[in-house]
C-alpha positions as CSV (number, residue, x, y, z in Angstrom):
1,X,-176.2,-26.9,-245.9
2,X,-179.6,-25.8,-244.8
3,X,-182.2,-24.6,-247.3
4,X,-181.2,-21.0,-246.7
5,X,-177.5,-21.6,-247.3
6,X,-178.1,-23.8,-250.4
7,X,-180.4,-21.2,-252.1
8,X,-178.0,-18.5,-251.5
9,X,-175.1,-20.6,-252.9
10,X,-177.3,-21.4,-256.0
11,X,-178.0,-17.7,-256.5
12,X,-174.4,-16.8,-256.2
13,X,-173.6,-19.2,-259.0
14,X,-176.0,-17.5,-261.5
15,X,-173.7,-16.2,-264.2
16,X,-175.1,-12.7,-264.1
17,X,-174.3,-12.5,-260.4
18,X,-171.0,-14.3,-260.4
19,X,-169.8,-12.4,-263.3
20,X,-169.8,-9.2,-261.3
21,X,-168.5,-10.8,-258.2
22,X,-171.9,-10.2,-256.5
23,X,-172.4,-11.4,-253.0
24,X,-175.9,-12.4,-252.1
25,X,-176.5,-10.7,-248.7
26,X,-178.9,-12.1,-246.2
27,X,-182.0,-10.0,-245.6
28,X,-180.9,-6.9,-247.5
29,X,-179.3,-5.5,-250.6
30,X,-177.2,-2.3,-250.7
31,X,-178.3,0.7,-252.7
32,X,-175.2,0.3,-254.8
33,X,-175.7,-1.3,-258.3
34,X,-175.0,-5.0,-258.5
35,X,-176.1,-5.7,-254.9
36,X,-178.3,-8.7,-254.0
37,X,-180.1,-9.7,-250.9
38,X,-182.0,-12.9,-250.1
39,X,-184.9,-12.8,-247.5
40,X,-186.6,-15.9,-246.1
41,X,-190.3,-15.5,-245.8
42,X,-191.3,-18.9,-244.6
43,X,-191.0,-22.6,-244.6
44,X,-194.1,-24.9,-244.8
45,X,-194.8,-28.6,-244.7
46,X,-196.5,-29.7,-247.9
47,X,-197.0,-33.4,-247.0
48,X,-195.6,-36.1,-244.8
49,X,-195.7,-40.0,-245.3
50,X,-196.1,-42.6,-242.7
51,X,-192.3,-42.9,-242.1
52,X,-192.0,-39.2,-241.4
53,X,-190.4,-38.2,-244.7
54,X,-191.5,-34.8,-245.6
55,X,-191.9,-32.5,-248.7
56,X,-191.3,-29.0,-247.6
57,X,-191.7,-25.6,-249.5
58,X,-189.6,-22.5,-248.6
59,X,-190.4,-19.1,-249.9
60,X,-187.9,-16.2,-250.4
61,X,-187.7,-12.7,-251.7
62,X,-184.6,-11.8,-253.7
63,X,-183.8,-8.1,-253.9
64,X,-181.6,-6.9,-256.7
65,X,-180.1,-3.5,-257.1
66,X,-179.2,-2.5,-260.7
67,X,-178.1,0.7,-262.4
68,X,-181.0,2.2,-264.3
69,X,-179.8,5.5,-265.7
70,X,-181.2,4.9,-269.2
71,X,-183.5,2.6,-271.2
72,X,-180.6,0.4,-272.3
73,X,-179.7,-0.4,-268.7
74,X,-183.3,-0.9,-267.6
75,X,-183.8,-3.3,-270.5
76,X,-180.6,-5.2,-269.4
77,X,-182.1,-5.4,-265.9
78,X,-185.4,-6.9,-267.2
79,X,-183.4,-9.4,-269.3
80,X,-181.4,-10.4,-266.2
81,X,-184.6,-11.1,-264.3
82,X,-185.9,-13.2,-267.3
83,X,-182.7,-15.1,-267.4
84,X,-182.8,-15.9,-263.7
85,X,-186.3,-17.1,-263.9
86,X,-185.4,-19.5,-266.7
87,X,-182.1,-20.6,-265.2
88,X,-183.4,-21.3,-261.6
89,X,-185.6,-24.3,-262.4
90,X,-182.6,-26.2,-263.8
91,X,-180.7,-25.9,-260.5
92,X,-182.4,-28.9,-258.8
93,X,-180.8,-31.8,-256.9
94,X,-178.7,-30.0,-254.2
95,X,-178.5,-31.7,-250.8
96,X,-180.3,-30.1,-248.0
97,X,-179.9,-30.7,-244.2
98,X,-182.8,-30.2,-241.9
99,X,-183.4,-30.7,-238.2
100,X,-186.5,-32.8,-237.6
101,X,-187.5,-34.3,-234.2
102,X,-184.1,-33.5,-232.8
103,X,-182.3,-35.3,-235.6
104,X,-180.3,-33.9,-238.6
105,X,-181.9,-35.3,-241.7
106,X,-180.9,-34.9,-245.4
107,X,-183.0,-34.2,-248.4
108,X,-182.9,-33.0,-252.0
109,X,-184.1,-29.9,-253.8
110,X,-186.9,-31.1,-256.2
111,X,-188.1,-27.8,-257.7
112,X,-187.2,-24.2,-257.8
113,X,-189.6,-21.6,-259.2
114,X,-189.0,-17.9,-259.6
115,X,-192.1,-15.6,-260.1
116,X,-193.1,-12.0,-260.1
117,X,-189.8,-10.4,-260.9
118,X,-190.6,-6.6,-260.8
119,X,-189.3,-3.0,-260.3
120,X,-189.7,-2.5,-256.5
121,X,-188.2,0.9,-255.7
122,X,-186.8,3.9,-257.5
123,X,-184.2,6.1,-255.8
124,X,-185.6,9.6,-254.8
125,X,-182.6,11.6,-253.8
126,X,-179.8,10.4,-255.8
127,X,-180.2,9.2,-259.5
128,X,-176.9,7.4,-259.2
129,X,-178.4,5.0,-256.7
130,X,-179.6,1.8,-258.3
131,X,-183.1,0.7,-259.0
132,X,-184.3,-2.0,-256.6
133,X,-186.1,-5.1,-258.2
134,X,-187.7,-8.0,-256.4
135,X,-188.5,-11.6,-257.2
136,X,-190.3,-14.3,-255.4
137,X,-188.5,-17.7,-255.3
138,X,-190.0,-20.9,-254.1
139,X,-187.8,-23.9,-253.3
140,X,-189.5,-27.3,-252.8
141,X,-187.4,-30.0,-251.2
142,X,-187.6,-33.4,-249.5
143,X,-186.5,-34.3,-246.1
144,X,-185.9,-38.0,-245.4
145,X,-186.1,-39.4,-241.8
């Protein structure tokens, strides 16, 4: 799996997502509650050794749509963001495939960080539409030549 597929798989295994049979879409989330979307915002080389082995960092935005009719639901939403921030760093070690120099190379996820989980958008027309939250996720991984 490449870094996009692996990160999506990791997120889909988060208990609060898998419990509602939530699918993590690519690039968007529906306006319906319990919808998730993962958007890639860039991959960067952090360092490279003399053999060509690399440490890379990939940044994502995770969009989540939750129901927010009352304070109880909004508190539950914030608790879910907190739980995800605490759960993600434990999900290291997955195998990543990357294409470098025309070769398919393998590597390992060494760090996952989740930051800045926040309310992103509030529905204007229909109060039954969900509240949209956003979280930045950074995945650091190695690629061995």
